C-alpha positions as CSV (number, residue, x, y, z in Angstrom):
1,M,85.9,77.5,103.5
2,S,83.0,77.1,105.9
3,G,82.2,77.8,109.6
4,T,81.3,80.8,111.7
5,L,83.3,82.6,114.3
6,R,81.0,83.8,117.1
7,G,83.2,85.6,119.5
8,A,86.4,84.6,121.3
9,S,85.2,81.2,122.4
10,A,84.7,80.1,118.7
11,W,87.9,81.5,117.3
12,P,90.0,78.7,115.8
13,G,93.0,79.4,118.1
14,A,94.2,81.9,120.6
15,P,95.0,85.5,119.8
16,L,98.7,86.0,119.0
17,P,100.6,87.0,122.1
18,R,102.3,90.4,122.6
19,A,105.7,88.8,122.2
20,F,104.8,87.8,118.6
21,Y,104.6,91.5,117.6
22,H,107.4,92.7,119.8
23,R,110.0,92.0,117.1
24,D,111.4,93.6,113.9
25,S,108.5,94.1,111.5
26,R,110.5,92.3,108.8
27,I,110.5,89.2,111.0
28,V,106.9,89.5,112.0
29,A,105.6,90.1,108.4
30,P,106.3,86.7,106.8
31,Q,105.2,84.9,110.0
32,L,101.8,86.6,109.8
33,L,101.1,84.7,106.6
34,N,98.4,82.1,107.1
35,K,97.3,83.6,110.4
36,V,93.6,84.5,110.6
37,L,92.4,88.1,111.0
38,A,89.1,87.7,112.7
39,S,86.1,89.7,114.0
40,A,83.8,88.7,116.7
41,D,80.8,89.2,114.4
42,G,81.8,86.1,112.4
43,R,83.9,87.6,109.6
44,S,87.5,86.4,109.1
45,G,90.1,85.8,106.5
46,R,93.5,84.1,106.3
47,I,96.3,86.5,105.8
48,V,98.0,85.8,102.4
49,E,99.9,89.0,101.7
50,V,101.7,91.6,103.9
51,E,104.2,94.5,103.8
52,A,106.7,95.5,106.5
53,Y,107.3,99.2,107.4
54,G,110.3,100.2,109.5
55,G,109.8,103.5,111.1
56,A,112.8,105.8,111.1
57,I,114.9,103.5,108.9
58,D,112.1,103.4,106.2
59,P,111.4,106.4,104.0
60,A,108.2,104.8,102.9
61,A,106.8,104.5,106.4
62,H,104.2,107.0,107.7
63,T,106.4,107.3,110.8
64,Y,109.6,108.1,109.0
65,R,109.5,111.8,109.9
66,G,108.2,111.3,113.5
67,K,105.0,111.2,115.5
68,T,101.9,113.0,114.4
69,V,98.2,112.8,115.3
70,R,97.6,110.6,112.3
71,N,100.3,108.0,113.0
72,A,100.4,108.1,116.8
73,T,99.1,104.5,117.1
74,M,102.2,103.2,115.3
75,F,104.4,104.7,118.0
76,G,102.4,102.8,120.7
77,P,102.8,99.3,122.1
78,P,103.2,96.4,119.8
79,G,100.1,94.3,119.1
80,H,97.7,97.2,118.4
81,M,96.0,97.9,115.2
82,Y,97.0,101.0,113.2
83,V,94.2,102.1,110.8
84,Y,94.8,105.0,108.4
85,F,92.8,106.7,105.6
86,T,94.3,106.8,102.2
87,Y,93.5,108.5,98.8
88,G,90.6,110.2,100.5
89,M,88.4,107.1,100.3
90,H,90.0,103.9,101.7
91,W,91.0,102.5,105.1
92,C,94.0,100.2,105.6
93,C,95.0,98.2,108.7
94,N,98.3,97.3,110.2
95,A,99.7,95.4,113.1
96,V,102.0,97.6,115.2
97,C,105.4,95.8,115.7
98,G,108.7,96.4,117.4
99,D,109.4,98.4,120.5
100,D,107.0,101.0,122.0
101,G,108.0,104.2,120.2
102,E,109.6,102.6,117.2
103,G,106.9,103.4,114.7
104,A,107.0,100.1,112.9
105,G,104.3,97.8,111.7
106,V,103.0,95.3,109.1
107,L,100.3,96.3,106.6
108,V,97.8,93.5,105.9
109,R,97.4,93.5,102.1
110,A,95.2,90.6,101.3
111,L,93.1,87.9,102.9
112,E,91.6,84.6,101.7
113,P,88.0,84.8,103.0
114,F,87.5,82.2,105.7
115,T,84.2,82.8,107.5
116,G,81.3,85.2,107.3
117,L,81.3,85.4,103.5
118,E,77.7,86.5,103.3
119,Q,78.4,89.5,105.6
120,M,81.4,90.3,103.4
121,R,79.3,90.2,100.3
122,R,76.8,92.6,101.8
123,A,79.7,94.9,102.8
124,R,81.1,94.8,99.3
125,P,78.1,94.4,97.0
126,R,80.1,95.5,93.9
127,S,82.7,92.7,94.2
128,A,82.7,90.7,90.9
129,S,83.5,87.5,92.8
130,D,84.4,86.2,96.2
131,R,88.0,86.4,95.0
132,D,87.8,90.2,95.1
133,L,86.2,90.5,98.6
134,C,89.6,90.9,100.4
135,R,92.1,91.0,97.6
136,G,93.8,94.3,98.5
137,P,94.2,96.4,101.7
138,A,91.2,98.7,101.2
139,R,88.9,95.8,100.1
140,L,89.7,93.7,103.1
141,T,88.9,96.5,105.6
142,Q,85.6,97.2,103.9
143,A,84.8,93.5,103.9
144,L,85.5,93.1,107.6
145,G,84.0,96.4,108.7
146,I,87.3,98.0,109.8
147,S,87.5,101.8,109.8
148,G,89.1,104.6,111.7
149,I,87.0,103.6,114.8
150,Q,89.3,100.6,115.2
151,D,92.5,102.7,115.1
152,G,94.5,101.8,118.3
153,I,92.6,98.8,119.4
154,D,94.5,96.0,121.1
155,L,94.7,92.9,118.9
156,V,96.1,90.8,121.7
157,A,93.2,91.6,124.0
158,A,90.7,91.3,121.1
159,Q,89.5,94.8,121.9
160,A,86.4,95.8,119.9
161,G,86.2,92.2,118.7
162,F,89.2,92.1,116.4
163,T,92.2,89.9,116.7
164,I,94.7,87.8,114.8
165,V,94.8,84.1,115.7
166,D,96.9,81.1,114.9
167,D,94.7,78.1,113.9
168,G,97.6,75.8,113.4
169,I,98.3,76.5,109.7
170,A,102.0,77.3,109.5
171,P,103.4,80.1,107.3
172,P,104.8,78.9,104.0
173,R,108.3,77.6,104.4
174,R,109.4,79.7,101.4
175,P,107.1,82.7,101.1
176,A,107.3,84.7,97.9
177,R,109.0,88.0,98.4
178,A,108.8,91.2,96.3
179,T,108.9,95.0,96.5
180,R,106.0,96.9,98.2
181,V,103.1,98.3,96.1
182,G,102.2,101.9,95.3
183,L,105.3,103.6,96.8
184,S,107.4,106.5,95.5
185,R,110.2,106.0,98.1
186,A,112.2,102.9,99.2
187,T,110.9,101.2,96.1
188,D,113.8,98.7,96.0
189,L,113.2,97.1,99.4
190,L,111.9,93.5,99.2
191,W,109.6,94.0,102.2
192,R,106.5,92.4,100.8
193,W,105.7,88.7,101.4
194,Y,102.9,86.6,100.2
195,V,101.7,83.0,100.0
196,P,103.0,81.6,96.7
197,D,100.4,80.7,94.1
198,N,97.5,82.0,96.2
199,R,94.8,83.4,94.0
200,Y,93.7,86.0,96.7
201,V,97.0,87.8,96.6
202,S,96.5,91.4,95.4
203,K,99.7,91.6,93.3
204,P,101.8,88.4,92.7
């Protein structure tokens, strides 16, 4: 896909409203499919794979045992970005969902690169192909320049130049559904959704 996003005036749609995120993460997750995660510097990608995490009802959630310094953002208002460090080397980003204090959110697992591919290639010079630029939660944060600095930013207000917009492409009517990836708890829950037959999905 072509085009360049140069700030809010050029985003292909308005940022999703607070009310979009102020719902159960299992409802928000499949509806995030085909939305666009965008940066004001021109990089963006269409969301093609997500996972829901449910706070106190979800043993796999970072927030299951309560609030800590690391997961504090997840207990904040919906519509903010929760960014965490994993395996001592990777950043992953989530959209906070549900009620303030609930500790729920949606992990963005994969993007189909939309705009700013040259910048993504520079950020991920070892990618074998454009297919691998954002195919996985750690790859997409690297490609878009997301790190711990963005933890807690407001996606609705496009704080620090990051937001999620709706450009008119509807979520799939029948999204594919599967178990979440890389977990040791709650491994039976079908809380991962992805765009069927999309080649940018990390794990079909």
